Each structure stands twice: as structure tokens, then as C-alpha cells.
N, C-alpha and C positions, 0 to 999 in steps of 0.2 A: 408643472412642467420641468422649471426644468432637473430635481432629481426623479421625478419618471426620464431624464433625457437622461442624465448620466449613467443609473444602475443598465437601463438599452444597453446602452456604451458598452458599460464593462458587461454586461453575462454577454456580448456579443465578441467580445476581446474574448472572454473567458474561453467559449463554441471553438474560435477561427483554428486553432490549434486537433481537433476534432475533428473539429469542414475537412481538415488538411491534409489528415491520415494516409497512409499511405502502408503495403504491408515489409517496409523497407526501417521508413518510422516507429512501427511495433518492433518491428529488428531491435532496434538500434532501444531504443524501450525499455526491451530486456539486455540490453549488453552492458543499457547504461546500468542497468537491477542492478545486474552481480554488482559495476565494478563499484555501488553507493554499499552491496552491505559488506565484499570488500575492505573500503576503506574503514569502511563503522565501526567492525567484530579489530580492522587489528590493528586501530585508532584504542580500539578501548571504550566505543563512544556503548557500542552492545556489546550489554558482556555474553561469552565463550555458555555459558555453563546454562543463561537462561533463556542466551534459543536453539543452547541442546534439548533447555522442556519444552515446547512451540511446540509446540497442532499444527503450527502454517506462521507462515511469512509472507506478508507484504511489501514490497519497497515502489513509490513511490520517489524514483526519482526525481526534483524540475517542481515541486506543487510551485505555483505560481500566483502571489493574491498584491492585489495592492486595493490601493483609499486614500478617493476624495470622500470625503468623509458617509461616506458604504467606504465594505472594505466586502473583500470578495478572494476567494480560491480559487480553485483548478489542477490538473494532473492529474496523468496514469502511473498505469504500473504493473506487478504484475505478480497473481500469490499462488505461493503452492503449499498444497498442506504434504502430514506424512499418507502413506496411504492404510488399507483399513481401516477394520471398524472400530479399531482405540486410537485411530495416529500412532502405530507404532513402527511406521512402516520404514520407506524407501521415502525421499523427495518424490510429488505428482509434477506431472508434465506442467510451466503455470499456464493460467488463465489473467485472462489480459480486467482489469481492473480504472477503472476512470472515479474519483473522486474530489470531492465540491464541497462548498456548506461557504455559511456566511456572516460578518460580521459588524454593529457598528459604532464607530470609534471617530476619528478631527483629525488621526496621520494625514497625513497625503509622503507618499514616495511605494517604494517598490521594494520584491521577495525572492528571487528561491531557494526551493527548501527542501532535503531531500528527507524522508519521512523511511522513517521503517518500523512495520508495526508489528508484534508476537502475539498472533491469539493464544495463550497460554492454555487453552481449557476445550470442555465440548462443549459449551454455549455459545462459545463467541466466537468458533470453526463454524459448526451453524450454523449459525446466523450469517456469521459473515458471507457462509453458500451459499448460501439463497437475495434476492435482488433488494434492492434498496438497501441497505442498510444503516442507524441511525446512531452512528457512532454516543453513548451514555443513556442512550436510551432502550435499543434494540442489544446493545452487548455495550458493560463498564467497559471504561478509557482509564485511564493515567499514565501523569507523566513515569516515563519506569525507571529505576535505580540504576546506581553504579555499578562498574565492576566487584567492587567486596562484598554488594547486598547478598539476605539468607532468604531462602525461596520464602520465608514466613514474613516477608514484606510485601512480599506481592501475592500472599493472600489471596479468593476472593477479588481478585480485578484479571475482566477477560481477555484484556487487549489495553498494552504497553505498547507505549511510542518512545521511539526515540525521530532527534531532528538533527541534523546540520543547517546552520542556514547561511546563512549569500545575503546583500542585502538592509537593505534600514525598517528590516522586525525581525529581531530576537524575541523567542521562544516562541513562537504562531502556537499554536494550542487544537486538539482536533478534535475538543468535546466539540457534540454538536455537529458533526463531519461525515455528509452522505458520504456510501458506499456502493459502487455500484458498480452490476456486467461492466464488460467494454462487447455487447453483441459479433459487432459489426467487422472487432479492432480481431477476437477468438476467433470469426466466418475468415475474414483473411489470409490469417495463424496458417487457421487451421484446414481450411477449403472445404466444408460445410454450417449447415446453426449447429452451434451445442451451445447449451450449459456452461458455467462454470462445477458445475457438480457431476457433467457428464466432463467434463475432463479433467477435477479434480480426483471420481473415483477412478473415471472412466481406465481400462487396461491399452484402446485398442486407438489409442491419443497419440501420438507419437509427438519430441522435441522438435521444436525447431532449431537453427543453430542457435540461435537465440536463446530461446529457452533452454539449450541443452548448456550456457554458460552458467544462465547463473542457477540450474538444479546442479551443475560440474561444483558451483559456489557452495551451496549451501553441505551438501552432500562431505568438500573437505571438510567448511565449518561444523558441522554436526552434522554429520555422518548415523551419528548411534543418538538412537531417544531416552534426557535423563532422566531420571526415575527425582 
């Protein structure tokens, strides 16, 4: 009974931020995503050369992880992809996503981790643009290399992950985590029901103030598509 109760309480705790979300918090998430991206690129945590080669970028600020025998993680963030069939155009209006996962462990504590995910190829981009993408299964995932890495070192990996961790858990892995389209947040931001593909691939969906800050940050750091 007790383990089941603990898991249920953890699940409720992770879901509360989504239940209590509103448009202002969605805009705050977008602004935080822009701030996280700027900080991690400026500090060389995310190599600018690899960012320029990415088809899409997903930034999830403040992913929470807690563990009391059983660990879980959850957070919300924004995805933007380069426009065009070959992902070579300008950065798109962002779509909102949630990320969740579970792991078994013995530690007790909590942490907050900012994640930047670089989606490097067409396979990864198409997987992420569909709902319920499991990292490590639907798209291969690996910890991203440093600023001096050569492109050969990341060949064949769909998604590269970079993290900035606070709290008791360092080096949190995203292997096995699941990405979901946040349809409720997208509806709040854009005023109608839209899939992530419609937002990313569409030409009549305008970014909100927070979304424009996110896109502008991508334009300033990776305006051109590296080869």
C-alpha cells in the first residue's frame, strides 16, 4: 500500500504545475526557455556549431525530479524547428511540449534541471513532431559533446541533450523520458486547437510575445543552418 501511495503522490505533485497552468505561465515558460538557451550558449555549455546544425531545438527550463525510493521527473518547454521540407529555413513559431519520465533509485531529494535538446536529423525531427516520443526508442539520444567536439563524434545520434542542474541530482539522463505535445498550452497561446506540426510547419501561426523572444534568441545564436 505504502509504495503505491508514494507513487500516486509523486504523480499528483508532478501534474500540479500542468493543472494550474494559464497563458501567463505559458508565456513565462517561453521567456525562461529563451533565457536558458542564451545562458547555456554563452557559457559554451551548448556548442554554437552544433546548434547551427540542428533541425529543431527543444528547451525545457526547470525540469523537476524527486525521489523517495522511486524517482520521477517532469517539466514543460518549447520546441522550434527550421522551416522548409529540409529544415533549412528560418526558425518557426514555437510549440509547447511536456516531458516526463520515471526511474528507480534509492536517493531522497529533489533537483531542478534546465535542458536543451538539439534534434540533429530528419528522423529525430519527425519523431518529435508526433505526440508521445520516447527518447532512446523512437529517437536515439545521447549526452551532447563539448564545444570543441567534431561533427564525426555525433554522427548517427538523433537527439543531443545538454543540462544545467541545480540541487542534489547531477547528470540526470533523458534516456527513456517521453515527450508529449502540450495541446492545452498551445490552445491557450494560439487561441485554437493546433498540433505541433501545424504550429511548426504552418505559415499562419504568429508567435506570442514570449514565443518571439525564444525565436529571436535562436535567430541571434544560430540564424544560419550549418552544414
